[in-house]
C-alpha positions as CSV (number, residue, x, y, z in Angstrom):
1,M,21.3,-1.1,5.7
2,L,24.0,1.1,7.1
3,D,25.7,-2.0,8.6
4,K,25.7,-3.7,5.2
5,Q,27.2,-0.5,3.6
6,A,24.4,-0.6,1.0
7,T,24.7,2.0,-1.7
8,G,22.4,3.1,-4.6
9,I,18.7,3.1,-4.8
10,L,16.9,0.6,-2.5
11,N,13.1,0.4,-2.3
12,V,12.1,-0.3,1.3
13,A,8.4,-1.0,1.5
14,C,5.8,-3.7,1.8
15,R,6.7,-6.6,-0.4
16,E,3.2,-6.9,-1.9
17,V,1.6,-4.6,-4.5
18,S,-1.9,-3.6,-3.4
19,S,-4.6,-1.2,-4.4
20,K,-5.0,1.8,-2.2
21,K,-8.5,0.5,-1.4
22,D,-7.1,-2.9,-0.2
23,F,-4.5,-1.1,2.0
24,V,-7.2,1.1,3.6
25,E,-9.5,-1.8,4.2
26,R,-6.7,-4.0,5.7
27,L,-5.6,-1.2,8.0
28,A,-9.2,-0.6,9.1
29,Q,-9.7,-4.3,9.7
30,R,-6.5,-4.6,11.8
31,M,-7.6,-1.5,13.8
32,G,-11.0,-3.0,14.5
33,R,-12.7,-0.2,12.6
34,E,-15.6,-0.4,10.2
35,L,-15.5,1.7,7.0
36,T,-18.9,3.2,7.0
37,R,-18.3,6.6,5.2
38,T,-16.2,5.5,2.3
39,R,-16.8,4.8,-1.3
40,A,-14.5,3.1,-3.8
41,G,-13.5,5.0,-6.9
42,S,-10.9,4.9,-9.6
43,A,-7.8,7.0,-9.9
44,A,-8.4,7.0,-13.6
45,S,-11.5,9.2,-13.1
46,M,-9.5,11.9,-11.4
47,K,-8.4,15.1,-13.2
48,M,-4.9,14.7,-11.7
49,K,-3.0,11.6,-12.7
50,R,-2.7,9.1,-9.7
51,A,-1.4,5.6,-9.4
52,E,-4.0,2.8,-9.3
53,S,-1.9,0.8,-6.9
54,A,1.0,1.1,-4.4
55,G,4.0,-1.1,-4.7
56,L,7.7,-1.1,-5.3
57,D,10.3,-3.7,-6.3
58,V,12.0,-4.5,-3.0
59,T,14.0,-7.5,-4.2
60,R,17.3,-5.6,-4.0
61,A,16.6,-4.4,-0.4
62,E,15.6,-7.9,0.6
63,A,18.9,-9.3,-0.9
64,V,21.0,-6.7,1.0
65,L,19.1,-7.4,4.3
66,G,19.1,-11.2,3.8
67,H,15.4,-11.5,4.7
68,P,12.0,-10.6,3.2
69,L,10.4,-7.3,3.9
70,P,7.0,-7.3,5.5
71,T,3.7,-8.3,3.9
72,L,0.7,-6.0,3.5
73,D,-0.9,-7.6,6.6
74,E,2.2,-7.2,8.6
75,V,2.5,-3.5,7.7
76,A,-1.2,-2.9,8.5
77,G,-0.8,-4.7,11.8
78,D,2.3,-2.7,12.8
79,L,0.5,0.6,11.9
80,A,-2.6,-0.4,13.8
81,E,-0.4,-1.2,16.8
82,M,1.5,2.1,16.6
83,A,-1.9,4.0,16.4
84,A,-3.1,2.2,19.4
85,D,0.0,3.1,21.3
86,C,-0.6,6.8,20.5
87,S,-4.1,6.7,21.9
């Protein structure tokens, strides 16, 4: 983005909106892990306000870069690969 001399607010993230549950499950799957001690819940039931999903509008960043940002599966795969490299 520096090479493109982009200015202003640019959201750089996965190009898909997902629930936090979907993200954790996808990451575990890509890491070859089974989620055995987890339980699903709702952010709405928490005392402190929390977002139900994770996602940002990345269309401006994609336009500046000239290509799509990664999908949820690509992000989970990259994170799993980085975690494996740290082991």
